[in-house]
PDB file as gemmi writes it, atoms N, CA and C in Angstrom:
CRYST1    1.000    1.000    1.000  90.00  90.00  90.00 P 1                      
ATOM      1  N   MET A   1      60.781  89.452 169.847  1.00  0.00           N  
ATOM      2  CA  MET A   1      61.576  90.904 169.676  1.00  0.00           C  
ATOM      3  C   MET A   1      60.536  91.788 169.522  1.00  0.00           C  
ATOM      4  N   SER A   2      61.156  92.986 170.249  1.00  0.00           N  
ATOM      5  CA  SER A   2      60.212  94.247 170.455  1.00  0.00           C  
ATOM      6  C   SER A   2      59.674  95.120 169.354  1.00  0.00           C  
ATOM      7  N   GLU A   3      58.627  96.148 169.377  1.00  0.00           N  
ATOM      8  CA  GLU A   3      58.816  97.383 168.390  1.00  0.00           C  
ATOM      9  C   GLU A   3      59.667  97.995 167.927  1.00  0.00           C  
ATOM     10  N   PRO A   4      59.960  98.327 166.863  1.00  0.00           N  
ATOM     11  CA  PRO A   4      61.407  99.143 166.223  1.00  0.00           C  
ATOM     12  C   PRO A   4      61.083 100.429 167.299  1.00  0.00           C  
ATOM     13  N   VAL A   5      62.405 101.179 167.474  1.00  0.00           N  
ATOM     14  CA  VAL A   5      62.515 102.204 168.728  1.00  0.00           C  
ATOM     15  C   VAL A   5      62.700 103.364 167.519  1.00  0.00           C  
ATOM     16  N   THR A   6      61.923 104.362 168.243  1.00  0.00           N  
ATOM     17  CA  THR A   6      61.822 105.583 166.992  1.00  0.00           C  
ATOM     18  C   THR A   6      62.530 106.139 167.673  1.00  0.00           C  
ATOM     19  N   ASP A   7      62.854 107.852 166.566  1.00  0.00           N  
ATOM     20  CA  ASP A   7      64.134 108.510 166.752  1.00  0.00           C  
ATOM     21  C   ASP A   7      63.514 109.352 167.814  1.00  0.00           C  
ATOM     22  N   GLU A   8      62.683 109.612 168.257  1.00  0.00           N  
ATOM     23  CA  GLU A   8      61.993 109.827 169.911  1.00  0.00           C  
ATOM     24  C   GLU A   8      62.094 109.524 171.006  1.00  0.00           C  
ATOM     25  N   GLN A   9      62.221 108.236 170.876  1.00  0.00           N  
ATOM     26  CA  GLN A   9      62.290 107.370 172.026  1.00  0.00           C  
ATOM     27  C   GLN A   9      64.164 107.357 172.258  1.00  0.00           C  
ATOM     28  N   ILE A  10      65.023 107.361 171.307  1.00  0.00           N  
ATOM     29  CA  ILE A  10      66.048 107.368 171.378  1.00  0.00           C  
ATOM     30  C   ILE A  10      66.812 108.837 171.632  1.00  0.00           C  
ATOM     31  N   SER A  11      66.164 110.442 171.793  1.00  0.00           N  
ATOM     32  CA  SER A  11      66.652 111.339 171.767  1.00  0.00           C  
ATOM     33  C   SER A  11      65.822 111.443 173.022  1.00  0.00           C  
ATOM     34  N   ALA A  12      65.044 110.685 173.687  1.00  0.00           N  
ATOM     35  CA  ALA A  12      64.209 111.067 175.131  1.00  0.00           C  
ATOM     36  C   ALA A  12      65.117 110.157 175.944  1.00  0.00           C  
ATOM     37  N   LEU A  13      65.886 109.101 175.867  1.00  0.00           N  
ATOM     38  CA  LEU A  13      66.813 108.186 176.680  1.00  0.00           C  
ATOM     39  C   LEU A  13      68.127 109.440 176.358  1.00  0.00           C  
ATOM     40  N   ALA A  14      68.571 109.366 175.289  1.00  0.00           N  
ATOM     41  CA  ALA A  14      69.679 110.460 175.760  1.00  0.00           C  
ATOM     42  C   ALA A  14      70.137 111.763 176.081  1.00  0.00           C  
ATOM     43  N   ALA A  15      68.623 112.145 176.668  1.00  0.00           N  
ATOM     44  CA  ALA A  15      68.291 113.232 177.206  1.00  0.00           C  
ATOM     45  C   ALA A  15      68.640 113.148 178.553  1.00  0.00           C  
ATOM     46  N   THR A  16      68.800 111.851 179.754  1.00  0.00           N  
ATOM     47  CA  THR A  16      68.515 111.021 180.659  1.00  0.00           C  
ATOM     48  C   THR A  16      69.877 110.924 181.085  1.00  0.00           C  
ATOM     49  N   ALA A  17      70.765 110.683 179.827  1.00  0.00           N  
ATOM     50  CA  ALA A  17      72.268 109.847 180.485  1.00  0.00           C  
ATOM     51  C   ALA A  17      72.740 111.000 181.121  1.00  0.00           C  
ATOM     52  N   ARG A  18      73.995 110.127 182.143  1.00  0.00           N  
ATOM     53  CA  ARG A  18      74.601 110.966 182.909  1.00  0.00           C  
ATOM     54  C   ARG A  18      75.852 110.770 182.890  1.00  0.00           C  
ATOM     55  N   PRO A  19      76.935 111.302 183.086  1.00  0.00           N  
ATOM     56  CA  PRO A  19      78.466 110.879 183.069  1.00  0.00           C  
ATOM     57  C   PRO A  19      78.868 110.146 184.086  1.00  0.00           C  
ATOM     58  N   PHE A  20      79.338 108.962 183.838  1.00  0.00           N  
ATOM     59  CA  PHE A  20      80.209 108.507 184.485  1.00  0.00           C  
ATOM     60  C   PHE A  20      81.685 107.979 184.390  1.00  0.00           C  
ATOM     61  N   SER A  21      82.481 107.026 184.812  1.00  0.00           N  
ATOM     62  CA  SER A  21      83.594 106.555 184.110  1.00  0.00           C  
ATOM     63  C   SER A  21      84.208 105.275 184.460  1.00  0.00           C  
ATOM     64  N   LEU A  22      84.327 104.719 183.119  1.00  0.00           N  
ATOM     65  CA  LEU A  22      84.256 103.390 182.630  1.00  0.00           C  
ATOM     66  C   LEU A  22      86.170 103.319 183.287  1.00  0.00           C  
ATOM     67  N   ALA A  23      86.609 102.147 183.973  1.00  0.00           N  
ATOM     68  CA  ALA A  23      87.609 101.589 184.449  1.00  0.00           C  
ATOM     69  C   ALA A  23      88.375 100.139 183.894  1.00  0.00           C  
ATOM     70  N   VAL A  24      89.021  99.950 182.997  1.00  0.00           N  
ATOM     71  CA  VAL A  24      89.473  98.810 182.408  1.00  0.00           C  
ATOM     72  C   VAL A  24      90.370  98.629 183.076  1.00  0.00           C  
ATOM     73  N   LEU A  25      90.198  97.565 183.981  1.00  0.00           N  
ATOM     74  CA  LEU A  25      91.810  96.942 184.450  1.00  0.00           C  
ATOM     75  C   LEU A  25      92.205  95.714 183.861  1.00  0.00           C  
ATOM     76  N   GLN A  26      93.338  95.629 183.350  1.00  0.00           N  
ATOM     77  CA  GLN A  26      93.999  94.606 182.776  1.00  0.00           C  
ATOM     78  C   GLN A  26      95.080  94.019 183.224  1.00  0.00           C  
ATOM     79  N   TRP A  27      95.470  92.506 183.221  1.00  0.00           N  
ATOM     80  CA  TRP A  27      96.729  91.949 184.287  1.00  0.00           C  
ATOM     81  C   TRP A  27      97.880  91.834 182.947  1.00  0.00           C  
ATOM     82  N   THR A  28      98.721  92.189 183.930  1.00  0.00           N  
ATOM     83  CA  THR A  28     100.550  92.187 183.237  1.00  0.00           C  
ATOM     84  C   THR A  28     101.065  91.261 183.733  1.00  0.00           C  
ATOM     85  N   ASP A  29     102.121  90.932 183.394  1.00  0.00           N  
ATOM     86  CA  ASP A  29     103.057  89.529 183.263  1.00  0.00           C  
ATOM     87  C   ASP A  29     103.193  89.470 184.262  1.00  0.00           C  
ATOM     88  N   ARG A  30     103.002  90.151 185.392  1.00  0.00           N  
ATOM     89  CA  ARG A  30     103.758  90.430 186.866  1.00  0.00           C  
ATOM     90  C   ARG A  30     102.116  90.213 187.719  1.00  0.00           C  
ATOM     91  N   ARG A  31     101.212  89.945 187.059  1.00  0.00           N  
ATOM     92  CA  ARG A  31     100.133  88.996 188.221  1.00  0.00           C  
ATOM     93  C   ARG A  31     100.579  87.938 188.984  1.00  0.00           C  
ATOM     94  N   HIS A  32     101.648  87.065 188.696  1.00  0.00           N  
ATOM     95  CA  HIS A  32     102.101  86.182 189.350  1.00  0.00           C  
ATOM     96  C   HIS A  32     102.956  85.935 190.180  1.00  0.00           C  
ATOM     97  N   GLN A  33     103.457  87.406 190.524  1.00  0.00           N  
ATOM     98  CA  GLN A  33     104.500  87.880 191.813  1.00  0.00           C  
ATOM     99  C   GLN A  33     104.825  87.031 192.948  1.00  0.00           C  
ATOM    100  N   ASP A  34     106.054  86.947 193.381  1.00  0.00           N  
ATOM    101  CA  ASP A  34     105.849  87.036 194.530  1.00  0.00           C  
ATOM    102  C   ASP A  34     104.283  87.831 195.386  1.00  0.00           C  
ATOM    103  N   GLY A  35     103.959  86.644 196.519  1.00  0.00           N  
ATOM    104  CA  GLY A  35     102.679  88.046 197.231  1.00  0.00           C  
ATOM    105  C   GLY A  35     101.663  88.521 196.567  1.00  0.00           C  
ATOM    106  N   ALA A  36     101.821  87.834 195.209  1.00  0.00           N  
ATOM    107  CA  ALA A  36     100.465  88.441 194.470  1.00  0.00           C  
ATOM    108  C   ALA A  36      98.936  88.567 195.398  1.00  0.00           C  
ATOM    109  N   GLU A  37      98.867  86.981 195.732  1.00  0.00           N  
ATOM    110  CA  GLU A  37      97.390  86.743 196.155  1.00  0.00           C  
ATOM    111  C   GLU A  37      97.170  87.693 197.551  1.00  0.00           C  
ATOM    112  N   ALA A  38      98.297  88.165 198.476  1.00  0.00           N  
ATOM    113  CA  ALA A  38      98.061  88.882 199.616  1.00  0.00           C  
ATOM    114  C   ALA A  38      97.990  90.785 198.857  1.00  0.00           C  
ATOM    115  N   ILE A  39      98.472  90.967 197.671  1.00  0.00           N  
ATOM    116  CA  ILE A  39      97.986  92.107 196.916  1.00  0.00           C  
ATOM    117  C   ILE A  39      97.202  92.066 196.301  1.00  0.00           C  
ATOM    118  N   GLU A  40      96.254  91.345 195.458  1.00  0.00           N  
ATOM    119  CA  GLU A  40      94.904  90.442 195.211  1.00  0.00           C  
ATOM    120  C   GLU A  40      93.927  91.126 195.772  1.00  0.00           C  
ATOM    121  N   LEU A  41      94.697  90.607 196.656  1.00  0.00           N  
ATOM    122  CA  LEU A  41      93.118  90.224 197.854  1.00  0.00           C  
ATOM    123  C   LEU A  41      92.830  91.920 198.519  1.00  0.00           C  
ATOM    124  N   GLU A  42      93.957  92.332 198.712  1.00  0.00           N  
ATOM    125  CA  GLU A  42      93.787  93.985 199.015  1.00  0.00           C  
ATOM    126  C   GLU A  42      93.184  94.709 197.794  1.00  0.00           C  
ATOM    127  N   HIS A  43      93.080  94.507 196.618  1.00  0.00           N  
ATOM    128  CA  HIS A  43      93.083  95.066 195.667  1.00  0.00           C  
ATOM    129  C   HIS A  43      91.085  94.870 195.979  1.00  0.00           C  
ATOM    130  N   GLN A  44      90.478  93.495 195.977  1.00  0.00           N  
ATOM    131  CA  GLN A  44      89.826  93.506 196.018  1.00  0.00           C  
ATOM    132  C   GLN A  44      88.967  93.719 197.585  1.00  0.00           C  
ATOM    133  N   ARG A  45      89.322  94.279 198.527  1.00  0.00           N  
ATOM    134  CA  ARG A  45      88.711  94.961 199.839  1.00  0.00           C  
ATOM    135  C   ARG A  45      88.767  95.994 199.185  1.00  0.00           C  
ATOM    136  N   ARG A  46      89.741  96.781 198.893  1.00  0.00           N  
ATOM    137  CA  ARG A  46      89.278  98.194 197.974  1.00  0.00           C  
ATOM    138  C   ARG A  46      88.231  98.144 197.014  1.00  0.00           C  
ATOM    139  N   MET A  47      88.135  97.641 196.216  1.00  0.00           N  
ATOM    140  CA  MET A  47      87.147  97.514 195.066  1.00  0.00           C  
ATOM    141  C   MET A  47      85.914  97.559 195.696  1.00  0.00           C  
ATOM    142  N   VAL A  48      85.945  96.627 196.901  1.00  0.00           N  
ATOM    143  CA  VAL A  48      84.688  96.396 197.450  1.00  0.00           C  
ATOM    144  C   VAL A  48      83.975  97.330 198.361  1.00  0.00           C  
ATOM    145  N   SER A  49      84.881  98.155 199.118  1.00  0.00           N  
ATOM    146  CA  SER A  49      84.934  99.396 199.597  1.00  0.00           C  
ATOM    147  C   SER A  49      84.343 100.729 198.909  1.00  0.00           C  
ATOM    148  N   LEU A  50      85.110 100.602 197.729  1.00  0.00           N  
ATOM    149  CA  LEU A  50      84.519 101.824 196.970  1.00  0.00           C  
ATOM    150  C   LEU A  50      83.147 101.385 196.254  1.00  0.00           C  
ATOM    151  N   ARG A  51      83.051 100.592 195.977  1.00  0.00           N  
ATOM    152  CA  ARG A  51      81.617  99.811 195.535  1.00  0.00           C  
ATOM    153  C   ARG A  51      80.518 100.285 196.835  1.00  0.00           C  
ATOM    154  N   ALA A  52      81.152  99.629 197.653  1.00  0.00           N  
ATOM    155  CA  ALA A  52      79.744 100.061 199.112  1.00  0.00           C  
ATOM    156  C   ALA A  52      79.679 101.700 199.966  1.00  0.00           C  
ATOM    157  N   ALA A  53      80.880 102.455 198.910  1.00  0.00           N  
ATOM    158  CA  ALA A  53      81.216 104.018 199.168  1.00  0.00           C  
ATOM    159  C   ALA A  53      80.173 104.914 198.307  1.00  0.00           C  
ATOM    160  N   GLY A  54      79.894 103.926 197.311  1.00  0.00           N  
ATOM    161  CA  GLY A  54      79.023 104.683 195.721  1.00  0.00           C  
ATOM    162  C   GLY A  54      79.936 104.787 194.917  1.00  0.00           C  
ATOM    163  N   THR A  55      81.185 105.180 194.874  1.00  0.00           N  
ATOM    164  CA  THR A  55      82.279 105.582 194.195  1.00  0.00           C  
ATOM    165  C   THR A  55      82.336 104.557 192.826  1.00  0.00           C  
ATOM    166  N   ILE A  56      82.049 103.418 193.334  1.00  0.00           N  
ATOM    167  CA  ILE A  56      81.699 102.360 191.784  1.00  0.00           C  
ATOM    168  C   ILE A  56      80.101 102.000 192.120  1.00  0.00           C  
ATOM    169  N   ALA A  57      79.589 102.071 191.112  1.00  0.00           N  
ATOM    170  CA  ALA A  57      78.095 102.220 190.672  1.00  0.00           C  
ATOM    171  C   ALA A  57      77.825 100.823 190.206  1.00  0.00           C  
ATOM    172  N   VAL A  58      79.157 100.179 189.473  1.00  0.00           N  
ATOM    173  CA  VAL A  58      78.886  98.327 188.977  1.00  0.00           C  
ATOM    174  C   VAL A  58      80.429  97.678 188.931  1.00  0.00           C  
ATOM    175  N   LEU A  59      80.858  97.125 189.478  1.00  0.00           N  
ATOM    176  CA  LEU A  59      81.694  96.335 190.017  1.00  0.00           C  
ATOM    177  C   LEU A  59      81.595  94.903 189.530  1.00  0.00           C  
ATOM    178  N   SER A  60      82.429  94.551 188.286  1.00  0.00           N  
ATOM    179  CA  SER A  60      82.265  93.645 187.087  1.00  0.00           C  
ATOM    180  C   SER A  60      83.723  92.647 187.197  1.00  0.00           C  
ATOM    181  N   PRO A  61      84.128  91.834 187.796  1.00  0.00           N  
ATOM    182  CA  PRO A  61      85.206  90.771 187.480  1.00  0.00           C  
ATOM    183  C   PRO A  61      85.391  90.343 186.395  1.00  0.00           C  
ATOM    184  N   VAL A  62      85.924  90.126 185.780  1.00  0.00           N  
ATOM    185  CA  VAL A  62      86.105  89.403 184.751  1.00  0.00           C  
ATOM    186  C   VAL A  62      87.130  88.118 184.502  1.00  0.00           C  
ATOM    187  N   LEU A  63      86.452  87.098 184.091  1.00  0.00           N  
ATOM    188  CA  LEU A  63      87.151  85.926 183.804  1.00  0.00           C  
ATOM    189  C   LEU A  63      87.981  85.778 182.721  1.00  0.00           C  
ATOM    190  N   SER A  64      88.919  86.122 183.156  1.00  0.00           N  
ATOM    191  CA  SER A  64      89.734  86.485 182.013  1.00  0.00           C  
ATOM    192  C   SER A  64      91.169  86.128 182.180  1.00  0.00           C  
ATOM    193  N   ASP A  65      92.185  85.775 181.555  1.00  0.00           N  
ATOM    194  CA  ASP A  65      93.680  85.798 181.312  1.00  0.00           C  
ATOM    195  C   ASP A  65      94.036  87.739 181.264  1.00  0.00           C  
ATOM    196  N   THR A  66      93.514  87.832 180.556  1.00  0.00           N  
ATOM    197  CA  THR A  66      94.121  89.601 179.860  1.00  0.00           C  
ATOM    198  C   THR A  66      93.529  90.487 181.070  1.00  0.00           C  
ATOM    199  N   ILE A  67      91.751  90.377 180.577  1.00  0.00           N  
ATOM    200  CA  ILE A  67      91.430  91.288 181.377  1.00  0.00           C  
ATOM    201  C   ILE A  67      90.258  91.070 182.639  1.00  0.00           C  
ATOM    202  N   ALA A  68      90.748  91.968 183.376  1.00  0.00           N  
ATOM    203  CA  ALA A  68      91.012  91.480 185.107  1.00  0.00           C  
ATOM    204  C   ALA A  68      89.526  91.970 185.652  1.00  0.00           C  
ATOM    205  N   GLY A  69      88.770  93.160 185.497  1.00  0.00           N  
ATOM    206  CA  GLY A  69      87.724  93.476 185.279  1.00  0.00           C  
ATOM    207  C   GLY A  69      87.522  95.151 184.924  1.00  0.00           C  
ATOM    208  N   VAL A  70      86.371  95.282 184.951  1.00  0.00           N  
ATOM    209  CA  VAL A  70      85.853  96.707 184.671  1.00  0.00           C  
ATOM    210  C   VAL A  70      84.938  97.483 185.523  1.00  0.00           C  
ATOM    211  N   ALA A  71      84.834  98.605 185.988  1.00  0.00           N  
ATOM    212  CA  ALA A  71      84.297  99.237 186.908  1.00  0.00           C  
ATOM    213  C   ALA A  71      83.618 100.630 186.296  1.00  0.00           C  
ATOM    214  N   VAL A  72      82.094 100.233 186.912  1.00  0.00           N  
ATOM    215  CA  VAL A  72      81.636 101.940 186.294  1.00  0.00           C  
ATOM    216  C   VAL A  72      81.622 103.046 187.516  1.00  0.00           C  
ATOM    217  N   MET A  73      82.445 104.340 186.913  1.00  0.00           N  
ATOM    218  CA  MET A  73      82.358 104.961 188.596  1.00  0.00           C  
ATOM    219  C   MET A  73      81.778 106.256 188.484  1.00  0.00           C  
ATOM    220  N   THR A  74      81.387 106.957 189.568  1.00  0.00           N  
ATOM    221  CA  THR A  74      80.821 108.010 189.526  1.00  0.00           C  
ATOM    222  C   THR A  74      81.454 109.108 189.898  1.00  0.00           C  
ATOM    223  N   LEU A  75      82.871 109.144 189.183  1.00  0.00           N  
ATOM    224  CA  LEU A  75      83.614 110.257 189.568  1.00  0.00           C  
ATOM    225  C   LEU A  75      83.999 110.268 187.665  1.00  0.00           C  
ATOM    226  N   THR A  76      84.503 111.856 187.701  1.00  0.00           N  
ATOM    227  CA  THR A  76      85.079 112.305 186.201  1.00  0.00           C  
ATOM    228  C   THR A  76      86.522 111.307 186.129  1.00  0.00           C  
ATOM    229  N   PRO A  77      86.439 111.331 185.013  1.00  0.00           N  
ATOM    230  CA  PRO A  77      87.654 110.225 184.255  1.00  0.00           C  
ATOM    231  C   PRO A  77      88.739 110.606 185.130  1.00  0.00           C  
ATOM    232  N   GLU A  78      89.521 112.037 185.588  1.00  0.00           N  
ATOM    233  CA  GLU A  78      90.700 112.277 186.214  1.00  0.00           C  
ATOM    234  C   GLU A  78      90.378 111.565 187.277  1.00  0.00           C  
ATOM    235  N   GLU A  79      89.310 112.034 188.385  1.00  0.00           N  
ATOM    236  CA  GLU A  79      88.993 111.877 189.790  1.00  0.00           C  
ATOM    237  C   GLU A  79      89.301 109.536 189.520  1.00  0.00           C  
ATOM    238  N   ALA A  80      88.467 109.291 188.741  1.00  0.00           N  
ATOM    239  CA  ALA A  80      88.858 107.752 188.693  1.00  0.00           C  
ATOM    240  C   ALA A  80      90.168 107.296 188.137  1.00  0.00           C  
ATOM    241  N   ASP A  81      91.016 108.196 187.112  1.00  0.00           N  
ATOM    242  CA  ASP A  81      92.352 107.591 186.721  1.00  0.00           C  
ATOM    243  C   ASP A  81      92.898 107.942 188.344  1.00  0.00           C  
ATOM    244  N   ALA A  82      93.011 108.929 189.691  1.00  0.00           N  
ATOM    245  CA  ALA A  82      93.822 109.024 190.258  1.00  0.00           C  
ATOM    246  C   ALA A  82      93.453 108.083 191.581  1.00  0.00           C  
ATOM    247  N   VAL A  83      92.038 107.959 191.525  1.00  0.00           N  
ATOM    248  CA  VAL A  83      91.376 106.355 192.323  1.00  0.00           C  
ATOM    249  C   VAL A  83      92.362 105.227 191.932  1.00  0.00           C  
ATOM    250  N   MET A  84      92.256 104.612 190.702  1.00  0.00           N  
ATOM    251  CA  MET A  84      92.642 103.136 190.102  1.00  0.00           C  
ATOM    252  C   MET A  84      94.099 103.451 189.988  1.00  0.00           C  
ATOM    253  N   GLN A  85      94.814 104.714 189.877  1.00  0.00           N  
ATOM    254  CA  GLN A  85      96.558 104.278 189.915  1.00  0.00           C  
ATOM    255  C   GLN A  85      96.629 103.778 191.492  1.00  0.00           C  
ATOM    256  N   ALA A  86      95.926 104.285 192.299  1.00  0.00           N  
ATOM    257  CA  ALA A  86      96.190 103.913 193.915  1.00  0.00           C  
ATOM    258  C   ALA A  86      95.751 102.443 194.257  1.00  0.00           C  
ATOM    259  N   ASP A  87      95.440 102.163 193.169  1.00  0.00           N  
ATOM    260  CA  ASP A  87      94.524 100.502 193.541  1.00  0.00           C  
ATOM    261  C   ASP A  87      96.071  99.415 194.158  1.00  0.00           C  
ATOM    262  N   PRO A  88      95.955  98.666 195.090  1.00  0.00           N  
ATOM    263  CA  PRO A  88      97.698  97.799 195.579  1.00  0.00           C  
ATOM    264  C   PRO A  88      97.993  97.561 194.133  1.00  0.00           C  
ATOM    265  N   CYS A  89      96.500  96.791 193.295  1.00  0.00           N  
ATOM    266  CA  CYS A  89      97.307  95.823 192.120  1.00  0.00           C  
ATOM    267  C   CYS A  89      98.035  96.453 190.753  1.00  0.00           C  
ATOM    268  N   VAL A  90      97.873  98.025 190.930  1.00  0.00           N  
ATOM    269  CA  VAL A  90      98.188  98.554 189.843  1.00  0.00           C  
ATOM    270  C   VAL A  90      99.703  99.090 190.079  1.00  0.00           C  
ATOM    271  N   GLN A  91      99.465  99.513 191.846  1.00  0.00           N  
ATOM    272  CA  GLN A  91     101.134 100.183 192.305  1.00  0.00           C  
ATOM    273  C   GLN A  91     101.991  99.355 192.136  1.00  0.00           C  
ATOM    274  N   ALA A  92     101.591  97.387 192.381  1.00  0.00           N  
ATOM    275  CA  ALA A  92     102.401  96.438 192.723  1.00  0.00           C  
ATOM    276  C   ALA A  92     102.771  96.424 190.647  1.00  0.00           C  
ATOM    277  N   GLY A  93     102.224  96.976 189.743  1.00  0.00           N  
ATOM    278  CA  GLY A  93     102.640  96.308 188.525  1.00  0.00           C  
ATOM    279  C   GLY A  93     102.010  95.395 188.079  1.00  0.00           C  
ATOM    280  N   MET A  94     101.008  94.628 188.690  1.00  0.00           N  
ATOM    281  CA  MET A  94      99.783  93.388 188.468  1.00  0.00           C  
ATOM    282  C   MET A  94      99.129  93.518 187.313  1.00  0.00           C  
ATOM    283  N   MET A  95      98.245  95.216 187.627  1.00  0.00           N  
ATOM    284  CA  MET A  95      97.591  95.225 186.774  1.00  0.00           C  
ATOM    285  C   MET A  95      97.804  96.771 185.950  1.00  0.00           C  
ATOM    286  N   THR A  96      97.140  96.860 184.757  1.00  0.00           N  
ATOM    287  CA  THR A  96      97.196  98.276 184.367  1.00  0.00           C  
ATOM    288  C   THR A  96      95.837  99.062 184.240  1.00  0.00           C  
ATOM    289  N   CYS A  97      95.207 100.074 184.432  1.00  0.00           N  
ATOM    290  CA  CYS A  97      94.322 100.613 184.642  1.00  0.00           C  
ATOM    291  C   CYS A  97      93.754 101.685 183.490  1.00  0.00           C  
ATOM    292  N   ALA A  98      92.718 101.944 182.174  1.00  0.00           N  
ATOM    293  CA  ALA A  98      92.563 102.559 181.506  1.00  0.00           C  
ATOM    294  C   ALA A  98      91.265 103.086 181.772  1.00  0.00           C  
ATOM    295  N   VAL A  99      90.826 104.648 181.694  1.00  0.00           N  
ATOM    296  CA  VAL A  99      89.577 104.940 182.441  1.00  0.00           C  
ATOM    297  C   VAL A  99      89.710 105.642 181.501  1.00  0.00           C  
ATOM    298  N   TYR A 100      87.863 105.527 180.854  1.00  0.00           N  
ATOM    299  CA  TYR A 100      86.900 106.275 179.884  1.00  0.00           C  
ATOM    300  C   TYR A 100      85.809 107.326 180.219  1.00  0.00           C  
ATOM    301  N   ALA A 101      85.813 108.120 179.464  1.00  0.00           N  
ATOM    302  CA  ALA A 101      84.554 108.941 180.276  1.00  0.00           C  
ATOM    303  C   ALA A 101      83.570 107.988 179.556  1.00  0.00           C  
ATOM    304  N   SER A 102      82.159 108.227 180.169  1.00  0.00           N  
ATOM    305  CA  SER A 102      81.018 107.307 179.235  1.00  0.00           C  
ATOM    306  C   SER A 102      79.744 107.977 179.898  1.00  0.00           C  
ATOM    307  N   LEU A 103      78.441 106.765 179.421  1.00  0.00           N  
ATOM    308  CA  LEU A 103      77.326 107.335 179.804  1.00  0.00           C  
ATOM    309  C   LEU A 103      76.631 106.641 180.278  1.00  0.00           C  
ATOM    310  N   GLY A 104      76.137 106.709 181.408  1.00  0.00           N  
ATOM    311  CA  GLY A 104      74.704 105.811 181.790  1.00  0.00           C  
ATOM    312  C   GLY A 104      73.155 106.566 181.842  1.00  0.00           C  
ATOM    313  N   PHE A 105      72.304 105.235 182.198  1.00  0.00           N  
ATOM    314  CA  PHE A 105      70.684 105.754 182.007  1.00  0.00           C  
ATOM    315  C   PHE A 105      70.291 105.206 183.403  1.00  0.00           C  
ATOM    316  N   PRO A 106      69.937 106.477 184.294  1.00  0.00           N  
ATOM    317  CA  PRO A 106      69.269 106.141 185.132  1.00  0.00           C  
ATOM    318  C   PRO A 106      67.939 105.012 184.795  1.00  0.00           C  
ATOM    319  N   GLY A 107      68.215 103.974 185.982  1.00  0.00           N  
ATOM    320  CA  GLY A 107      66.977 102.819 185.805  1.00  0.00           C  
ATOM    321  C   GLY A 107      67.964 101.817 185.305  1.00  0.00           C  
ATOM    322  N   ASP A 108      68.576 101.590 184.817  1.00  0.00           N  
ATOM    323  CA  ASP A 108      69.537 100.841 184.116  1.00  0.00           C  
ATOM    324  C   ASP A 108      70.055  99.809 185.388  1.00  0.00           C  
ATOM    325  N   SER A 109      70.210  98.296 185.580  1.00  0.00           N  
ATOM    326  CA  SER A 109      70.868  98.132 186.545  1.00  0.00           C  
ATOM    327  C   SER A 109      71.221  96.632 186.072  1.00  0.00           C  
ATOM    328  N   ILE A 110      71.751  95.754 187.312  1.00  0.00           N  
ATOM    329  CA  ILE A 110      72.474  94.650 186.729  1.00  0.00           C  
ATOM    330  C   ILE A 110      71.795  94.145 188.289  1.00  0.00           C  
ATOM    331  N   GLY A 111      70.946  92.752 187.597  1.00  0.00           N  
ATOM    332  CA  GLY A 111      70.276  92.857 189.268  1.00  0.00           C  
ATOM    333  C   GLY A 111      70.150  91.028 188.801  1.00  0.00           C  
TER     334      GLY A 111                                                      
END                                                                             
C-alpha cells in the first residue's frame, strides 16, 4: 500500500478536474426483439465512431444482462443525452440511457 494521501494532494487533484458526462446504457425487455442483432451492430458502429471522433473518451461495454455499457463523454450532460437518445438501440427500445454530470482527471487512462 502507498503512503497516506494528504489533504493537499486531494485539493491539488480536485483542482485539475474536468467536466465530462457519464452515459449508462441499460438493457430492456426488448433486447431480443426481431432484428435486434442488426440494430445492435449499428449501435456498436455508432459508439465506435463516436469514440474515434473523441466524443466518447472511454467506451466500456458491460458483460451483464442488465447494464449494456457505460461511456465517458466529452460533452455536456444535455448534449450527451441528445446524442444517446438518437442511438439505434435506444430508438428501438432495446436500451435506455441515463446521463450524469461527472468529473475526470488529466492523465487518467485505461491501458
